[in-house]
Each structure stands twice: as structure tokens, then as C-alpha cells.
C-alpha distance (Angstrom), angle and dihedral (degrees) to the residues before:
residue distance angle dihedral
X1 . . .
X2 3.91 . .
X3 3.81 124.3 .
X4 3.91 89.5 -105.3
X5 3.80 89.8 52.0
X6 3.75 89.5 52.0
X7 3.74 92.4 50.0
X8 3.82 90.9 50.3
X9 3.76 93.0 48.3
X10 3.83 90.8 51.8
X11 3.84 90.0 50.5
X12 3.74 93.0 47.5
X13 3.86 90.8 50.1
X14 3.80 92.6 48.4
X15 3.88 90.2 49.7
X16 3.78 91.7 48.8
X17 3.83 100.7 40.6
X18 3.88 90.8 42.6
X19 3.82 93.1 44.1
X20 3.74 90.4 -133.1
X21 3.92 111.5 174.2
X22 3.80 92.1 -148.9
X23 3.81 129.0 12.9
X24 3.82 127.9 -177.1
X25 3.80 122.8 -174.9
X26 3.76 132.6 -176.6
X27 3.79 132.9 -178.0
X28 3.78 121.4 -168.8
X29 3.76 132.5 -177.7
X30 3.82 134.6 161.3
X31 3.85 96.5 -114.4
X32 3.80 100.8 47.5
X33 3.76 141.0 48.6
X34 3.85 112.9 -94.0
X35 3.80 115.8 -93.2
X36 3.88 117.3 -144.0
X37 3.79 124.7 176.4
X38 3.83 132.0 174.3
X39 3.74 131.7 -171.6
X40 3.84 131.4 179.3
X41 3.79 133.6 25.4
X42 3.79 126.2 -55.5
X43 3.76 92.2 -145.5
X44 3.85 87.0 -133.7
X45 3.86 107.3 106.2
X46 3.89 90.8 -166.0
X47 3.77 90.4 57.6
X48 3.91 116.9 30.1
X49 3.69 117.6 -156.7
X50 3.73 115.8 -76.1
X51 3.87 140.2 126.7
X52 3.84 91.5 -65.6
X53 3.90 93.5 55.0
X54 3.82 109.9 120.8
X55 3.73 124.5 -138.2
X56 3.85 131.7 -171.9
X57 3.82 105.8 -104.1
X58 3.77 95.8 -165.6
X59 3.77 115.4 -171.2
X60 3.83 93.3 9.4
X61 3.74 78.3 84.5
X62 3.85 89.5 74.1
X63 3.76 89.5 69.3
X64 3.85 89.7 62.6
X65 3.78 90.9 47.9
X66 3.77 90.4 49.8
X67 3.82 89.9 53.2
X68 3.81 90.3 51.9
X69 3.79 89.6 52.7
X70 3.77 91.4 50.6
X71 3.81 91.2 48.0
X72 3.82 88.7 54.9
X73 3.75 89.0 48.0
X74 3.90 92.9 51.9
X75 3.83 89.2 46.4
X76 3.86 91.8 55.6
X77 3.77 94.7 -110.9
X78 3.72 96.9 120.0
X79 3.78 143.0 7.9
X80 3.91 117.4 -133.2
X81 3.80 92.4 -139.8
X82 3.76 98.0 49.2
X83 3.79 117.8 94.8
X84 3.78 124.4 -109.9
X85 3.80 90.1 -106.7
X86 3.82 87.4 73.5
X87 3.73 90.1 67.8
X88 3.82 110.9 15.7
X89 3.84 132.5 47.6
X90 3.84 99.2 -135.2
X91 3.91 132.6 172.3
X92 3.75 93.1 -131.5
X93 3.88 146.4 -7.9
X94 3.78 92.6 36.6
X95 3.77 90.0 136.1
X96 3.71 91.4 76.0
X97 3.79 115.8 108.4
X98 3.72 124.2 -126.5
X99 3.81 92.2 -122.8
X100 3.84 90.6 56.1
X101 3.84 90.6 52.1
X102 3.75 91.3 49.6
X103 3.81 93.3 50.4
X104 3.78 96.4 41.1
X105 3.74 92.5 -116.3
X106 3.87 97.6 113.1
X107 3.86 95.4 94.4
X108 3.80 92.0 -126.2
X109 3.83 111.2 154.7
X110 3.70 115.9 -102.1
X111 3.89 101.9 -105.7
X112 3.80 137.1 23.1
X113 3.76 116.5 -85.0
X114 3.87 114.7 -70.6
X115 3.67 135.2 38.7
X116 3.81 93.4 -69.5
X117 3.88 92.8 165.1
X118 3.78 88.7 57.2
X119 3.76 99.4 44.3
X120 3.81 94.1 31.7
X121 3.82 88.4 -144.1
X122 3.76 118.5 118.6
X123 3.87 123.1 -160.4
X124 3.74 117.2 -104.6
X125 3.77 120.1 -117.2
X126 3.85 94.5 -85.5
X127 3.84 94.2 49.3
X128 3.79 93.7 44.9
X129 3.77 90.9 61.8
X130 3.81 97.9 32.4
X131 3.88 90.8 54.5
X132 3.81 95.7 47.7
X133 3.78 89.8 110.4
X134 3.83 88.8 62.6
X135 3.80 90.9 57.1
X136 3.79 121.2 82.6
X137 3.72 132.8 -120.3
X138 3.79 93.9 -139.2
X139 3.76 95.3 -175.9
X140 3.82 135.0 25.9
X141 3.77 116.1 -95.7
X142 3.80 112.2 -78.9
X143 3.82 93.6 0.0
X144 3.84 95.0 124.5
X145 3.79 147.1 -44.2
X146 3.83 114.8 -56.1
X147 3.76 119.2 164.2
X148 3.85 113.5 -128.0
X149 3.81 129.2 -176.6
X150 3.81 85.7 -179.0
X151 3.86 91.6 61.2
X152 3.79 91.1 54.4
X153 3.82 93.2 45.6
X154 3.80 87.3 55.3
X155 3.83 92.4 47.0
X156 3.82 91.7 51.7
X157 3.82 91.8 50.2
X158 3.80 90.1 46.4
X159 3.83 94.6 56.2
X160 3.87 89.5 42.5
X161 3.78 90.9 56.2
X162 3.79 93.1 46.0
X163 3.70 90.2 56.1
X164 3.84 94.3 38.6
X165 3.80 95.2 -122.7
X166 3.81 141.1 80.4
X167 3.74 129.0 -71.5
X168 3.73 90.3 -121.5
X169 3.88 92.9 57.2
X170 3.78 90.7 44.7
X171 3.76 96.6 54.0
X172 3.83 91.3 45.9
X173 3.77 98.2 45.4
X174 3.87 98.4 38.1
X175 3.77 104.2 35.7
X176 3.81 117.4 9.2
X177 3.82 96.4 47.3
X178 3.79 98.9 41.9
X179 3.78 91.2 49.6
X180 3.83 95.0 42.3
X181 3.76 93.7 -119.8
X182 3.78 90.6 152.9
X183 3.80 96.4 157.9
X184 3.85 91.9 58.4
X185 3.84 115.2 96.0
X186 3.77 141.8 171.8
X187 3.81 92.8 -140.8
X188 3.81 134.0 51.5
X189 3.80 107.4 -81.0
X190 3.81 125.5 -149.9
X191 3.85 92.1 -111.5
X192 3.85 90.1 60.0
X193 3.80 120.5 139.4
X194 3.74 117.7 -132.6
X195 3.83 111.9 -107.1
X196 3.85 114.8 -137.0
X197 3.74 142.0 -165.3
X198 3.89 104.4 -139.5
X199 3.75 112.6 -146.6
X200 3.85 113.0 -117.0
X201 3.85 94.0 -140.8
X202 3.71 102.9 39.2
X203 3.82 141.3 23.9
X204 3.88 91.1 -102.4
X205 3.78 117.9 124.2
X206 3.88 125.9 -163.8
X207 3.72 122.1 -157.0
X208 3.80 113.5 -117.5
X209 3.77 121.8 -135.3
X210 3.89 117.8 -95.9
X211 3.88 105.2 -120.3
X212 3.74 130.2 -159.6
X213 3.86 107.6 -148.8
X214 3.84 95.0 -156.1
X215 3.80 111.6 -171.7
X216 3.76 89.6 4.3
X217 3.76 92.3 57.3
X218 3.80 95.7 107.2
X219 3.81 85.3 69.3
X220 3.91 100.9 55.3
X221 3.85 115.3 -15.8
X222 3.79 106.2 114.4
X223 3.79 131.8 106.7
X224 3.78 121.9 -158.2
X225 3.88 150.1 153.9
X226 3.76 125.1 -105.1
X227 3.79 88.8 -115.3
X228 3.80 94.9 55.7
X229 3.84 91.1 45.3
X230 3.83 92.0 50.1
X231 3.85 87.2 53.6
X232 3.91 88.9 48.0
X233 3.81 89.2 50.7
X234 3.83 90.8 51.2
X235 3.74 88.8 50.8
X236 3.77 91.7 54.3
X237 3.80 91.3 54.4
X238 3.77 102.6 31.8
X239 3.75 110.7 25.4
X240 3.71 92.7 150.4
X241 3.86 88.5 65.6
X242 3.82 101.7 34.0
X243 3.87 96.9 39.6
X244 3.89 102.3 21.3
X245 3.76 92.9 161.8
X246 3.85 93.0 52.0
X247 3.76 92.7 -124.0
X248 3.82 89.2 153.6
X249 3.79 105.3 23.4
X250 3.72 137.1 -20.0
X251 3.77 114.5 -100.1
X252 3.84 90.2 -123.2
X253 3.84 89.3 57.1
X254 3.81 93.2 51.3
X255 3.83 86.8 49.8
X256 3.80 88.3 53.6
X257 3.82 88.9 53.3
X258 3.80 90.4 52.8
X259 3.81 93.1 58.0
X260 3.78 111.2 108.5
X261 3.76 115.0 -110.1
X262 3.82 100.6 171.8
X263 3.70 143.9 -4.6
X264 3.77 117.7 -116.5
X265 3.79 94.7 -137.3
X266 3.83 128.5 34.1
X267 3.80 96.4 -139.6
X268 3.74 104.5 27.3
X269 3.84 109.8 55.5
X270 3.78 94.4 -171.2
X271 3.81 97.4 119.4
X272 3.71 139.0 20.5
X273 3.79 145.5 170.8
X274 3.69 132.1 -109.9
X275 3.82 120.5 178.2
X276 3.79 101.2 -38.1
X277 3.81 91.6 -32.8
X278 3.84 130.7 110.0
X279 3.78 113.5 -135.5
X280 3.85 122.2 -155.1
X281 3.76 112.1 -175.8
X282 3.87 109.7 -148.3
X283 3.75 102.0 -172.9
X284 3.94 132.6 -95.4
X285 3.81 93.4 52.1
X286 3.83 94.1 -52.7
X287 3.80 124.2 131.4
X288 3.81 135.8 178.0
X289 3.72 110.9 -137.0
X290 3.83 126.9 -164.6
X291 3.81 136.5 60.0
X292 3.81 145.8 -76.9
X293 3.85 120.6 -130.3
X294 3.82 137.4 -160.6
X295 3.71 134.3 -179.2
X296 3.82 129.5 158.7
X297 3.78 103.5 -62.4
X298 3.81 96.7 4.7
X299 3.80 142.6 84.4
X300 3.80 126.9 -177.9
X301 3.78 135.8 -173.0
X302 3.87 115.8 -168.6
X303 3.74 116.3 173.0
X304 3.80 141.2 146.6
X305 3.81 126.6 -157.9
X306 3.83 127.9 -127.6
X307 3.71 129.8 -174.4
X308 3.76 133.2 4.8
X309 3.75 130.3 100.8
X310 3.79 115.0 -62.3
X311 3.77 95.8 12.8
X312 3.89 109.2 144.6
X313 3.73 120.6 -131.4
X314 3.90 116.1 -94.6
X315 3.84 93.3 11.5
X316 3.75 108.1 178.1
X317 3.78 133.3 166.8
X318 3.78 135.8 -175.4
X319 3.75 130.9 -172.3
X320 3.87 115.9 -173.8
X321 3.86 123.3 179.1
X322 3.74 138.8 -180.0
X323 3.86 96.8 -130.2
X324 3.77 127.3 84.4
X325 3.82 94.7 -153.6
X326 3.82 108.6 50.0
X327 3.81 110.3 106.3
X328 3.83 86.8 -177.2
X329 3.82 86.5 79.8
X330 3.72 94.9 65.2
X331 3.81 93.0 39.0
X332 3.84 92.6 51.8
X333 3.74 95.7 61.6
X334 3.85 92.1 59.6
X335 3.76 90.6 42.1
X336 3.82 92.3 53.6
X337 3.80 93.0 46.9
X338 3.87 89.8 52.3
X339 3.84 91.1 46.7
X340 3.77 92.3 50.6
X341 3.77 90.4 56.4
X342 3.86 95.9 41.2
X343 3.81 98.8 41.6
X344 3.85 100.0 34.5
X345 3.83 109.6 16.7
X346 3.82 121.0 -175.2
X347 3.75 116.4 -85.1
X348 3.76 116.2 -95.0
X349 3.79 110.0 -111.4
X350 3.83 112.4 -132.2
X351 3.78 116.8 -120.0
X352 3.79 117.6 -118.8
X353 3.79 132.0 -177.9
X354 3.83 116.5 -93.7
X355 3.88 133.7 -166.5
X356 3.82 114.8 -71.9
X357 3.69 123.7 -104.2
X358 3.81 117.5 -78.7
X359 3.82 112.1 -87.8
X360 3.71 95.0 -114.3
X361 3.88 89.7 55.8
X362 3.81 101.4 45.8
X363 3.79 95.7 84.4
X364 3.79 89.3 57.5
X365 3.80 92.8 58.7
X366 3.80 124.1 100.4
X367 3.82 134.0 32.6
X368 3.81 123.8 -5.9
X369 3.86 132.1 169.5
X370 3.75 132.0 -137.2
X371 3.75 131.7 163.9
X372 3.76 88.6 -1.0
X373 3.80 92.4 -59.5
X374 3.79 131.2 112.1
X375 3.83 121.9 -120.6
X376 3.78 128.8 -174.7
X377 3.79 118.7 -144.9
X378 3.78 116.9 -160.9
X379 3.83 145.7 161.9
X380 3.77 119.5 -117.9
X381 3.77 133.6 146.9
X382 3.80 90.0 10.2
X383 3.74 93.9 -62.2
X384 3.80 138.7 101.4
X385 3.80 108.6 -114.8
X386 3.83 138.6 -178.8
X387 3.76 136.7 -158.8
X388 3.77 135.1 176.3
X389 3.81 107.3 -107.1
X390 3.74 110.9 -99.4
X391 3.81 95.3 15.8
X392 3.77 117.4 152.5
X393 3.80 112.8 -82.1
X394 3.73 91.2 -122.1
X395 3.86 96.1 53.7
X396 3.81 104.9 104.5
X397 3.81 114.5 -119.5
X398 3.84 123.2 -119.7
X399 3.83 109.0 -100.8
X400 3.78 122.8 -153.2
X401 3.80 132.6 -159.2
X402 3.80 123.5 -166.5
X403 3.84 117.6 -114.2
X404 3.83 115.6 -114.4
X405 3.84 110.0 -90.9
X406 3.88 89.4 -0.3
X407 3.77 104.9 87.0
X408 3.75 93.1 170.0
X409 3.78 94.3 54.0
X410 3.74 117.4 70.6
X411 3.81 130.7 -175.2
X412 3.89 120.0 -134.5
X413 3.81 100.5 -125.6
X414 3.83 98.6 178.8
X415 3.80 141.8 5.2
X416 3.77 128.1 23.1
X417 3.82 113.6 12.7
X418 3.85 92.4 9.2
X419 3.72 109.9 -169.4
X420 3.79 96.6 22.1
X421 3.88 126.0 116.6
X422 3.76 125.9 -111.9
X423 3.91 110.9 -154.7
X424 3.72 120.9 -163.3
X425 3.78 121.3 -150.4
X426 3.92 117.5 -161.5
X427 3.73 136.4 -164.4
X428 3.78 127.5 -128.4
X429 3.74 89.7 -80.0
X430 3.76 92.9 54.3
X431 3.83 95.7 -109.4
X432 3.78 117.6 139.4
X433 3.80 108.1 -112.1
X434 3.75 102.8 162.1
X435 3.77 135.7 25.4
X436 3.81 134.1 -168.4
X437 3.79 116.5 -157.4
X438 3.80 117.0 -178.0
X439 3.82 81.9 -11.8
X440 3.86 92.9 -62.2
X441 3.80 114.8 127.8
X442 3.88 117.9 -114.3
X443 3.80 115.4 -160.4
X444 3.81 134.7 175.3
X445 3.77 91.2 -122.0
X446 3.78 129.6 48.5
X447 3.82 107.4 -96.5
X448 3.81 138.4 174.7
X449 3.76 118.2 -118.5
X450 3.83 89.7 -95.3
X451 3.76 91.0 57.4
X452 3.80 96.7 -104.5
X453 3.89 118.4 140.1
X454 3.81 114.0 -103.9
X455 3.79 90.5 -132.9
X456 3.86 90.1 60.1
X457 3.73 95.9 77.9
X458 3.80 94.1 171.5
X459 3.84 92.2 81.8
X460 3.76 88.4 -137.1
């Protein structure tokens, strides 16, 4: 059975076991043709189920709003650590910082004021902000993770006001069009599948209402296809490949969004949140990055995978279903990512010789000692790198870049001690004889903190 056959069987099983009226699945990677599969019935006679069938993606929308916020930050329109009061005149809770809203640690209550899931009427943008004093701060700022649709509604209206337009226009003009996500829309498209509540005790299925979230739209309004969402997941894990010019967001900013800010559970550290992104560790330095989504009649799982041996570049997966109750939908996306790596791993790139390290760096290469431990400094991929001797092969090295006009001072740009300086000290011949990294001494022989040699156990 081929890998594609295995993917299809997994999707068919999830659809059957979960009793999902319509299921659409897509798997995208940089080194293969996209795989898209559908099974079931759209419930829309004018548009039978197929790759172009649109599903409500619910809270996956939050990842788009988060990108809009980070765009505004990169453009100097806002500071993540300033409070909302710096940008909006609000009746309450304006001391919450933008970073806390993005990471669901602001303490905002889950939904806008009112029983919106009873009335099925959401406030418009003006009312959402004007009635913020009627919403609770259910936890102190930064106390712990607490998921909030209200927080993302506020964030979406914030960026809209900063740009003098609507959130709907922003997400279309600044994300969907540049990335070619032409099947993703803010309104209900003609190709929409019908969303259902499937009866627990029979095979009956009742259509759910199609809701417009109004001012809370930045939290869960979008519709899309599995193909578009797999491409979006690939962007979230490999923007340097899917958006090399940084038309939507610089790769470094997306990396910042992926950094964990909080766990979702105090005891079970199996998932967390970055800046608008769900993070699901998969072991051995592998993480699935993306978001789940739910709206009446629909569930969505949209994730990409980073790290781990055999993981292809730009690996993204989306599973969209027209049932609001099938947990198999959110499980399947992680199962398919795992299967893609296990059944069809990325090709192993052959090693080839490269130019030697620059002459001024060569004397810094090799074994150094600090705090009694051995480190190895080397030159790879055009950069000076460092690793603890004997570290696991999958542990990324520290990578250094020289500071402008200060060739003997380098900045740690990734890995251990990221952000810290590495200072090189040379002898009269120009050879590096001493280094200081994050102020710790690095010497060619093992030394105590007082400079004494380790072999001289007398302490004299």
C-alpha cells in the first residue's frame, strides 16, 4: 500500500468513525505535488463535494488576525508590550497588553458580552469595543492561559482602526491576495458545505445556522478549502520558502510567533500557545504549529510540522469537516503529518565540501572549555557555530554573526545563549587565545573559575 493509499484510508476511517457528512483533507510539502482528498456529501446540491468545497474554519481565523497584528508591529504602528490604552479609547480593560491578548494570557472572558450563543447575534465592531466594560476580566493579567474569542475580536478591531479600514479588507488585501489564498473568504461563498449537528443516538444530521460574527469576526469568521489551509499551514512553518520576499511577514517574525508563551494545562505540557499559534510538541524536537477551529456544524484542524528527522520542508496539513462533534477531525491532521514523515520522509541531502572558514576565524575553531565543560566551535553554512561536546545530534547549535565594525565581537543569533555576545581575545600574532561568551570565560584547557588548571588538584 502506497503512502497516498495510507493517507486516504486514514481519512476515510476518520470520516466514517466520526460520522462526518463531508470531509476534505489536504497535505502539502515543498518536495511533492499537493495531495487533496474528499469523502462524503457537501449537502449543497449546486456544488457537490470536491477540492473547491468551502468549510467554516472557525478559530483558525485567529492565526490570520495574529499575522495582521505582527505586520502592524513590524511597521511601527504598535508595540506588543504597550497596553490597549495606547491605541484605543476603551471603557474598561485597556491596561491589557497586546502580547497578552495574542497569547491568551490577558484574563479576558471567553466571549463578547451577552449570551451570544443563545441569541446567535454578535455585536458589531463598535458595540464590541463600547461594551467592553460589561465583559469580565476573569483572571489577573498574565496569571495563566485562558482562551478568549473576545480578545481576538478586540485585536482585529485594533489593527483595523490603526489602518483606517475594516478587518475584512485587511485580511483580504494583506494576507489572502499576496499568498494566493483565493478560496479563502470572510463571507459565506456559493461553494459552501452545509454544517451539521450529527445526532448522538441515530444517524440523523441537522443543519446548523450560518452565523455572521460581526465585530468578533477576527476570532472565527473565515471560510476556506483544505488546499488553501494546507498552504497557510506551510507558511506558518516555512515562510522563508512559501513567502521568500516577505510580502506578508518576515520569516523572523513568524519564528517569533512560534515561540511558546504559555502552556495550555498546568500538569500536562502537551500543548501551548505562542503569539496566536497553537503549539503541539511531538517529541524529538518536533512540533506541530497551527490552530484548530470550531463553528456550529464545522471543525477544522490546520497545522504544519517543524523539526524532527525526515520532516520535509513546508509540510502543512488541513482537515476540514462539516460536523461540529467529530474529534477525529482534529486528530487526523496530526496523524497525517506523522504519516507523511514516517511513510515518505524528506530526501537526504548529500554532503559536499564548502569553502574554508575565513582566516581570522580559523584559530577560534576546535575544543574550548568553560564551567568545566567542553564545547566545540566549528564553521558550517558560512557561520561560526558552537555545541556542547556530546550534545544530541538533533540539538541545534548556537550560531554567531559578527557585529558591524566589530569583527571580534559576535552576536548569538540562535540556539544556546541567543542574544548574548561572544568576544574574541587575540595574541600578538592575531590568534584567538581567549573567548568570553555571555561573560563566561572560554579557554583551551579545563580551568577552575580562579584560572587554576583542573589537573592541579592542590589548589596552590
